[in-house]
C-alpha positions in Angstrom: 21.8 -59.0 2.8 18.0 -59.2 2.2 17.4 -58.7 5.9 19.6 -55.6 5.9 17.8 -54.1 2.9 14.4 -54.9 4.4 15.4 -53.4 7.8 16.6 -50.2 6.0 13.4 -50.0 4.0 11.4 -50.4 7.3 13.4 -47.6 8.8 12.4 -45.0 6.1 8.9 -44.4 7.5 10.4 -43.6 10.9 12.9 -41.2 9.3 10.2 -39.5 7.3 8.0 -39.2 10.4 10.8 -37.7 12.4 11.6 -35.2 9.7 7.9 -34.2 9.4 7.8 -33.8 13.2 10.9 -31.6 13.2 9.5 -29.4 10.4 6.2 -29.1 12.3 8.1 -28.2 15.4 10.0 -25.5 13.6 6.9 -24.1 12.1 5.3 -24.1 15.5 8.2 -22.4 17.1 8.3 -19.8 14.3 4.6 -19.0 14.9 5.1 -18.6 18.7 6.9 -15.2 18.3 8.0 -12.7 15.8 10.9 -13.4 13.4 13.9 -11.4 14.7 14.8 -10.4 11.1 11.3 -9.1 10.5 11.4 -7.2 13.8 14.8 -5.7 12.8 13.4 -4.6 9.4 10.3 -3.0 11.0 12.6 -1.2 13.5 14.7 0.0 10.6 11.8 1.8 8.8 10.3 3.2 12.0 12.3 6.4 12.0 10.9 7.3 8.6 7.4 7.2 10.1 7.8 8.4 13.6 10.4 10.9 14.9 12.8 9.1 17.3 12.5 12.0 19.7 8.8 11.2 20.2 9.5 7.7 21.6 9.7 7.8 25.4 9.7 4.1 26.0 11.5 1.1 24.6 10.0 -0.8 21.6 8.0 -3.9 22.5 7.8 -6.4 19.6 5.0 -9.0 19.4 3.6 -11.3 16.7 0.4 -9.7 15.2 -2.5 -12.1 15.7 -4.8 -10.6 13.1 -2.3 -10.6 10.3 -0.5 -13.6 8.9 3.3 -13.2 9.1 3.2 -9.8 10.7 5.0 -8.1 13.7 3.7 -5.3 15.9 6.0 -2.7 17.5 4.5 -0.7 20.4 5.9 2.2 22.3 4.8 5.2 24.4 5.3 8.9 23.5 6.6 11.6 25.9 3.0 12.7 26.2 1.9 9.3 27.5 0.1 8.2 24.3 0.3 4.6 23.1 1.5 4.2 19.5 2.0 1.1 17.3 3.2 0.0 13.9 2.4 -3.3 12.2 4.6 -4.6 9.5 3.1 -7.3 7.3 5.5 -9.6 5.4 5.2 -12.1 2.6 5.8 -15.2 4.6 7.1 -16.9 7.8 10.6 -17.8 8.7 10.7 -20.7 6.1 9.1 -18.7 3.3 11.3 -17.3 0.5 9.5 -13.9 0.9 10.0 -13.7 4.6 11.5 -10.2 4.3 9.3 -8.9 1.6 7.4 -6.0 3.2 3.8 -6.1 1.9 2.0 -3.5 4.0 2.7 -1.1 6.9 -0.1 -0.1 9.3 0.6 3.0 11.5 -1.7 3.5 14.4 -4.4 1.5 12.7 -4.1 3.4 9.3 -2.5 1.5 6.4 0.0 3.4 4.3 -1.0 3.9 0.7 0.7 2.2 -2.2 2.6 5.4 -3.1 3.9 5.7 0.5 5.0 2.0 0.4 6.9 2.8 -2.8 8.7 5.6 -1.0 9.6 3.2 1.8 10.9 0.6 -0.6 13.1 3.1 -2.3 14.3 5.0 0.7 15.5 1.8 2.5 16.5 -0.2 -0.6 14.0 -2.9 0.1 12.9 -5.5 -2.4 9.2 -5.0 -3.0 6.9 -8.0 -3.4 7.0 -8.8 -7.1 3.4 -9.9 -7.3 2.1 -6.8 -5.4 4.1 -4.4 -7.6 2.9 -6.1 -10.8 -0.7 -6.0 -9.7 -0.5 -2.3 -8.8 1.5 -1.1 -11.7 0.5 -3.1 -14.8 -3.0 -3.0 -16.2 -4.8 -6.3 -16.9 -6.1 -7.0 -20.4 -9.1 -4.8 -21.0 -12.0 -4.4 -23.3 -11.9 -1.3 -25.6 -14.2 0.9 -23.4 -12.2 0.0 -20.3 -8.9 0.5 -22.1 -10.1 4.0 -23.2 -11.1 4.8 -19.7 -7.7 3.6 -18.4 -5.9 5.7 -21.0 -7.9 8.8 -20.0 -7.0 8.2 -16.3 -3.3 8.0 -17.2 -3.6 11.3 -19.2 -5.2 13.0 -16.1 -2.3 11.7 -13.9 0.2 12.8 -16.5 -1.1 16.3 -16.7 -0.8 16.6 -13.0 2.7 15.4 -13.0 3.6 17.5 -16.0 2.3 20.6 -14.2 4.8 20.0 -11.4 7.7 19.5 -13.9 6.7 22.6 -15.8 6.9 24.8 -12.7 10.5 23.7 -12.0 11.5 23.8 -15.7 10.4 27.4 -16.0 12.8 28.3 -13.2 15.6 26.6 -15.1 14.7 28.5 -18.2 14.5 31.9 -16.5 18.0 31.6 -15.0 19.5 30.1 -18.1 18.1 32.9 -20.2 19.9 35.7 -18.4 23.1 33.9 -17.3 23.7 31.0 -19.8 24.2 28.6 -16.8 22.1 25.9 -15.2 21.0 26.3 -11.6 21.1 22.7 -10.4 20.1 23.6 -6.9 16.5 24.3 -7.9 15.9 20.5 -7.3 16.8 21.1 -3.6 14.7 24.3 -3.4 11.9 22.1 -4.6 12.6 19.8 -1.7 12.7 22.8 0.7 9.3 23.9 -0.5 7.9 20.4 0.3 9.2 20.7 3.8 7.8 24.2 4.1 4.4 22.7 3.4 4.8 20.5 6.5 6.3 23.2 8.8 3.9 26.0 7.9 0.9 23.8 8.1 1.9 22.7 11.6 2.6 26.3 12.6 -0.7 27.6 11.3 -2.7 24.7 12.8 -1.0 25.3 16.2 -1.9 29.0 15.9 -5.6 27.9 15.7 -6.2 28.6 12.0 -8.5 25.9 10.8 -10.1 27.3 7.6 -8.4 25.3 4.8 -8.5 28.0 2.0 -6.8 30.5 4.3 -4.3 27.8 5.4 -3.4 27.0 1.8 -3.1 30.6 0.8 -0.9 31.5 3.7 1.2 28.4 3.2 1.7 29.4 -0.5 2.7 32.9 0.5 5.0 31.8 3.2 6.7 29.2 1.1 7.1 31.7 -1.8 8.7 34.3 0.5 11.1 31.9 2.1 12.1 30.5 -1.3 12.6 34.0 -2.7 15.0 34.7 0.1 16.9 31.4 -0.8 17.0 32.4 -4.4 18.4 35.8 -3.6 21.1 34.3 -1.3 22.1 31.7 -3.9 22.5 34.4 -6.6 24.3 36.9 -4.4 26.6 34.6 -2.5 27.4 31.8 -5.0 26.7 32.8 -8.6 27.5 36.6 -8.7 31.1 36.2 -7.6 31.6 33.4 -10.2 30.1 35.2 -13.2 33.5 36.1 -14.6 35.0 32.7 -14.0 33.8 31.0 -17.2 31.2 28.3 -17.7 32.5 25.4 -15.5 32.9 27.3 -12.2 29.2 28.1 -11.8 28.4 24.5 -12.9 30.6 23.0 -10.2 29.3 25.5 -7.6 25.7 24.5 -8.5 26.5 20.9 -7.8 28.2 21.7 -4.5 25.3 24.0 -3.5 22.8 21.3 -4.3 24.6 18.9 -1.9 25.0 21.5 0.8 21.2 22.4 0.7 20.3 18.7 0.9 22.5 18.1 3.9 21.3 21.3 5.6 17.7 20.1 5.4 18.7 16.5 6.4 20.4 17.8 9.5 17.7 20.3 10.4 14.9 17.7 10.0 16.7 14.6 11.5 16.7 12.9 8.1 13.4 11.1 8.7 10.5 11.1 6.2 7.6 13.4 7.0 4.0 12.5 6.3 1.1 14.7 5.6 -2.6 13.9 5.9 -4.8 14.2 2.8 -6.0 17.8 3.1 -8.1 17.7 -0.1 -9.8 14.3 0.0 -12.5 15.0 -2.6 -12.7 13.1 -5.9 -14.8 13.7 -8.9 -16.0 11.1 -11.4 -15.3 12.2 -15.0 -16.4 9.1 -16.9 -16.8 5.4 -16.6 -16.0 3.0 -19.4 -16.4 -0.7 -19.1 -16.7 -0.5 -15.3 -13.4 1.5 -15.0 -14.1 4.9 -13.3 -12.0 7.8 -14.5 -11.6 10.2 -11.5 -9.8 13.4 -10.8 -9.0 14.3 -7.2 -9.3 17.8 -5.6 -5.6 17.9 -5.2 -5.0 17.3 -8.9 -7.5 20.0 -9.8 -5.7 22.4 -7.4 -2.3 21.6 -9.0 -3.4 22.0 -12.6 -5.2 25.3 -11.8 -2.2 26.6 -9.9 0.1 25.8 -12.8 -2.3 27.5 -15.3 -2.5 30.6 -13.1 1.2 30.8 -12.7 1.7 30.4 -16.5 -0.7 33.2 -17.2 1.0 35.4 -14.5 4.4 34.7 -16.0 3.2 35.6 -19.5 1.9 38.9 -18.2 5.1 39.5 -16.2 7.4 38.8 -19.2 5.4 40.6 -21.8 3.8 43.5 -20.0 6.0 44.6 -17.1 9.3 46.5 -16.8 10.9 43.5 -15.2 9.9 41.4 -18.2 11.4 43.8 -20.7 14.6 43.9 -18.6 14.6 40.1 -18.5 14.3 39.8 -22.3 16.9 42.5 -22.9 19.4 40.7 -20.6 18.7 37.5 -22.3 19.3 39.0 -25.8 22.4 41.1 -25.0 23.4 41.7 -21.3 26.2 44.1 -22.2 24.0 46.3 -24.3 21.3 46.1 -21.7 23.7 47.4 -19.1 24.8 50.3 -21.4 21.2 51.3 -21.8 20.7 51.6 -18.1 19.2 48.3 -17.2 20.2 46.9 -13.8 21.6 43.6 -14.9 22.5 42.4 -11.4 19.0 43.2 -10.2 17.4 41.4 -13.1 19.5 38.3 -12.6 18.7 38.3 -8.9 15.0 38.6 -9.8 15.3 35.6 -12.1 16.9 33.5 -9.4 14.2 34.6 -6.9 11.3 33.9 -9.3 12.8 30.5 -10.3 13.2 29.6 -6.6 9.6 30.5 -5.9 8.3 28.3 -8.7 10.5 25.4 -7.6 9.3 25.7 -4.0 5.6 25.9 -5.0 6.1 22.7 -7.1 7.5 21.0 -4.0 4.6 22.3 -1.9 2.0 20.8 -4.2 3.9 17.5 -4.5 3.8 17.2 -0.7 0.1 17.9 -0.8 -0.4 15.3 -3.6 1.7 12.4 -2.3 1.7 13.2 1.4 5.4 12.4 1.9 8.6 14.4 1.9 12.2 13.4 2.4 15.6 15.2 2.1 16.5 13.3 -1.2 13.3 13.9 -3.2 14.7 16.9 -5.0 17.5 15.1 -6.7 15.5 13.1 -9.2 12.8 15.8 -9.6 15.4 18.4 -10.4 16.9 16.3 -13.2 13.5 15.4 -14.6 12.6 19.1 -14.7 15.9 19.8 -16.4 15.0 17.2 -19.0 11.7 19.0 -19.5 13.4 22.3 -19.9 15.8 20.8 -22.5 12.8 19.1 -24.3 11.0 22.4 -24.6 14.1 24.5 -25.3 16.3 26.3 -22.8 15.5 30.0 -22.4 12.0 29.6 -23.6 9.3 29.9 -20.9 6.6 28.5 -23.1 8.9 25.7 -24.2 9.6 24.8 -20.6 5.9 24.7 -19.8 5.3 22.5 -22.9 8.3 20.3 -22.1 7.1 19.7 -18.5 3.6 18.7 -19.7 5.0 16.4 -22.4 7.4 14.7 -20.0 4.7 14.2 -17.3 2.4 12.6 -19.9 5.3 10.4 -21.1 6.2 9.2 -17.6 2.5 8.5 -16.6 1.8 6.5 -19.8 5.0 4.5 -19.4 4.3 3.7 -15.8 0.7 2.8 -16.7 1.5 0.5 -19.5 5.0 -0.8 -18.9 5.2 -0.6 -15.1 7.0 1.8 -12.8 10.3 -0.2 -12.6 12.0 1.5 -15.5 10.1 4.7 -15.9 13.1 6.8 -14.7 15.4 5.1 -17.2 12.9 5.9 -19.9 12.7 9.5 -18.9 16.5 9.9 -19.0 16.6 8.1 -22.3 14.4 10.9 -23.7 17.0 13.4 -22.3 19.8 11.6 -24.2 17.8 11.5 -27.4 17.0 15.2 -27.2 20.7 16.1 -26.5 21.8 14.0 -29.5 19.2 14.8 -32.2 17.8 18.2 -31.1 19.9 19.9 -28.5 18.0 23.2 -28.9 14.7 21.6 -27.9 11.4 21.5 -29.6 10.6 25.2 -29.4 14.2 26.5 -29.0 16.5 27.9 -31.7 20.1 26.9 -32.3 22.5 29.6 -31.0 26.0 29.9 -29.8 26.1 29.5 -26.0 27.0 32.6 -24.1 29.9 32.5 -21.8 29.3 33.4 -18.2 31.9 36.0 -18.4 29.5 38.2 -20.5 27.7 38.8 -17.2 30.6 39.9 -15.1 29.4 42.1 -12.2 29.9 45.8 -12.4 33.0 47.0 -10.6 
């Protein structure tokens, strides 16, 4: 018995040595080539970065020598150019984070953190917890540094709020004259973002290189195209349903939103489109405790554009014939029609103006984040609806104020509590507003008007 025990004890070192040799062999084999699961994941996200029609050769996957736990995919375009994408993961085949996508490098240029967030969301990927925590939660700060961080979040919130305000004003314009909500403005917002890419490519191909002229022509082209969409939406979908009560236009709006989303997805192959940083400048506002507070040229452009549009809307509503007709139809459309106001034309004008504002918001978002996809309008539309409800439906000034407040709230929440639950926090605000003050901050309680009050003239 003792000899058997001693023999078994003597065998343990050999067993442990064999296990260590096996583990070392597995690690060596895993380092010889790329992990097939990592290669599959990298191939999965590739259509979001490169149009499949551009790939003329098969993908070649290799292990990236300069990056730990990374794979490289190489291919050739139809024009003969060599392109590559490097996907950096959290670990090797034996690591628990072997499929956590840390970084993506496209043709030598790393994607920004915002672009990585879009990839994680678009492909339902689990982001690296440590990376997200480091990028979304501020560390403990001294008072000057904390004040600087707060100021930076306020700058970011004003930019985001300006975007929400533009879409929210469109909701308020349409609701004021029809009493219904135009849910498809979220998809018009998405169409405006795609127009930024398409028009920029067309103007660049035409040889126009002066950036101010390119931006001006892009704004004008996107506004005209969006106005045509707004007119078609009102004429083909909403006008025939005005006499059908409240729910028919609401259901039609949801269906129209889905149809527009699919129309863009099919027309643009469903892949994400990326835009270079056209306004790379950044200005230092203040530095507190070593934390620099900066504002980018794109943020300045967005805020100035929103202020200019707000001033133009105030003049349009208060000083023009269209504005007087708009206010008359909002107060009493039947009496406005009896007094000779073209109610159908006024409603169509509201739809067109709201569509232009939503498209311009999408255009500046594409300029700001550098990424567009067919599903970006869904969430943005509902957040803008929350902003319109927060300010008060039917009130243009209330929609502007609600958009700014909601943008500040989202930026501060993401800055201090992380971005994981910021959307849930925004829609919690929507629920609280609907429960405790359904008329909004600047709105007045009134009986909702039935859509039949705006039945078209026979």
